[in-house]
N, C-alpha and C positions, 0 to 999 in steps of 0.2 A: 295729394288726393289719397284717401284711405282705400284699403282693399275692397271694402264693402261698396264704395262709390264706383269702383272699377268693374263691378259685376254686371253682367248682362241682365237687365230687368225684363221679366217675362210675364205676360198675362195669359192665363189659360181660359179658353172659351170652348166649352163642350157641355152638352145638355145632360150628360151622365155624371153624377157626383163621383162614382167609383173610378171613372176614367180620369177625372181631374185629380182625385186623390193619388192614383197610380202615377200620373205624370209629375205631380208635386214631389212624390217620393223619389222618382228616378232623377229628376233635375237637381234635387238636393244632394245627390251623390257627387255632383260636380261643383267645386267651390267657386267657379267663375259665373254660375247661374244663380239668379234670385227670383223666385216667384213672388210677384208683388200684388197679384189679384186674380180673381176667378169670375167667370160669367157663365150663366146657364142657358142663355139664348143669344141670338144674333143682335137684338136691340141692346141688351145689357152689355154685350161685348163692345159695341161702339161707345156707349156712355162711359164704361169703365176705362176704355182707352183714352177718351178725351180727358177724364179726370186724373188718371194715373201717369199718362205719358210714358208707357213702357217702351223698351227698345224693340221688343218682339211680341207679337200676338200669335199664339198657337190656336188656330181657328178650325173647328170642325166644320165640314161641308154641310151636313144635314142638321141644321139648327132650327128650332122652333121660333116663331114670331117673325124673324128675319132670316131668310135662307142664307147659307154661307156665302154664296156669290154676291148677293145683295148687301150683306154685311161687309164684305170685302170692298165693294164700291164705296160704301158709306165711310169705311175706315180710311180709304185712300183720300177721300175729300176732307174728312174732319181732322185726321192726324196724318198728314202726308209723310212725315218723317218715320213713322212706325213701320217696321218690317213685318209683313204678315206671312206666316207659313200655314198653308192648309194642311191639316192633319185629318185624314179621312180613311174610311174603310176601303173605298175604291173610288175611282173617278174615270169618266170617259175622256178619251183624248181631246175631243172638242171642248169639254168643260175645262180641262187642264190648260189648253191654249187660251181660252177666253179668260181664265183666272189670271194667267200671267199678264194678259193685256190689261185686266182690271187693277193690277197692282200687286198681285201675289209675288213674293220673292222666292218662295220655296213650296214644294208639294211633297208630303211624306205620307206613305200608307201606314195605317195603324199596325199592320202585320210586320213592318220593318223591324230589324234588330235595333236595340236601343242605341248602340254607337252611331248608327246612321242618323238618328234624330239629333244627337249631339253635334255630329259633323255638319248637318244641314244648318243648325243655328249658327255655328261658327262661320260657315261659308257665306250665309246671307249677311252676317254682320260685317264681313269683309267686302260687301258690295257686289257679290256675285249671285247668280241664280242657281237654284237647286231644284231638279225635277225628278228625283228618284231614278227609276229605271228608264225613263223616257229621255231621249236625246233632245236637247234644246232646239237643234235645227229641224228635227222632225215636228216639234210643236209649232215652230215658226212656219213651217210648210203648211201645217194644218190651218193656221190663221190665214195664210195667203189664199188657201182654197176657200175658206169661209168668205173672205172678202170678195174673191172673184165671183162666187155664187151670188152674193148680194148685188154686186155691180151688174150682173147679167139678169137680174130680176127673178131669181129662183123663187119658187112658191114657198109660203111659210112652212108647209109640211116638210120641205127638204132640210129645214134646220133642226128637225127632231133627231135626237141621238137614238142609237139602237135600243137602249133601255126604254126610252120614252115611247118608241113605237110599240114595244112589247106591252107597256102599260095601256096604250091606246087600244091595242087588240083585246086586252083583258076587259076594258070598259065596254067594248062592243059586244063581248061575250056575256056581259051582265055581271061580271065579278065585282064583289065588294072590295073595299080597301083591304080588309082583313084577308080575303082570299088572294088578292094580288100579292100581299106581303108574304103569305105562306108559300105561294107558288115560287116566288123568286128569292125568298130569304131576305126580305126587306122589312125594316121596322115600319110601324104605322106612320110615323113622322116622315120617313123617307118617301113613302108612297104619296103622302100629301104634298111634299115638296115637288115630286115629279109632276103631279097633276097641276099644281100651280104654274110650273114652268110651261107645261103643255098648253094650258089655257091662255097664258100670255102670248106664246108663239103663234097659236092658231086664231087668236081673237075670239075665243068662245068663253062663256061664263059659267057653264055647268056641264054635268056628265051627259045629259041628253043632247045638248048642242054638240058636244064632242063626238058622241056616237054618230049623229047625223052627218057631221063634217067628215068623219072617217069613212063612212059608207059612200058619201057623195064623191069623195076624192080617191076612192079605192086605196086607202091606206092599209087595209087588212086583206091578206091573201084569201081568196075564195069567197069574198063578199062582192056581189054585183054592184057596180057603180050606179049612182042615181042619174037622172036625166041631166044632160049638160055638164057632166063631170069632166075633169081634166083627165088626160090619158096617162098621168104619172103612175108608173107601176109601184107596187109595194116594195119598200126597201127594208131589209132586215127580216128576221124570222117571224113566223106567225105565232100567235099566242096559243099555248096548249090549253085544253079544257081546264078551267080554274080549279076544279076539284081533283085534278090528277095528283098522283102520289109521287111524281117524279121529283128528283132532287132539285132544289132551287139553285139558281145561278148566283154566284157571289156578286155583291154590289160594289 
């Protein structure tokens, strides 16, 4: 078998062309890696993986058309042999745990040093898991807590991450997607992805229904509950005024 045939075949899936170009350049520095294709959204990533059969997919979490976690599930079903590594600016612990359950083999933050990306690819190709700075047993514990909450009939609101609760608070304050993005340092697409996940979790279909749900169930600190609301207290920090100048939190 030739040296070229022995190389690890990689598909790059990120909606930013400059990021894909940078990754291609970095991976080209290692003779064991070969970039075989690129995708600019989650749907295209699944289609490219089905056509190219790569060994590894480097998948951004915040993807248009098909969010990273949904694309991950689709990849696991369509090409179960491919090893998916989430490459993201940041990720909540709950999302990381759920990503591993959905089939991710590794999680790498975009701020990581390049050698860590190389190491992650090699580790997952050896059949192991890579979760960056998070301990695998901590993530497994988080999964058990999520499962325990579901088995005990936790309310849909209890499945929201801290970032999602901040977005809910912003919607109640009347902030637009642009204002939410500016406040927390998020891209427009990331805000849309958060809202889509929130809508799915709470069973609402638009911002008005979300705001009414949040008020009724007291999801936002300082907002009176509606008649017949649950007594669940607000979890996580309240949303600052959307036009504040304070520094946005990293995503």
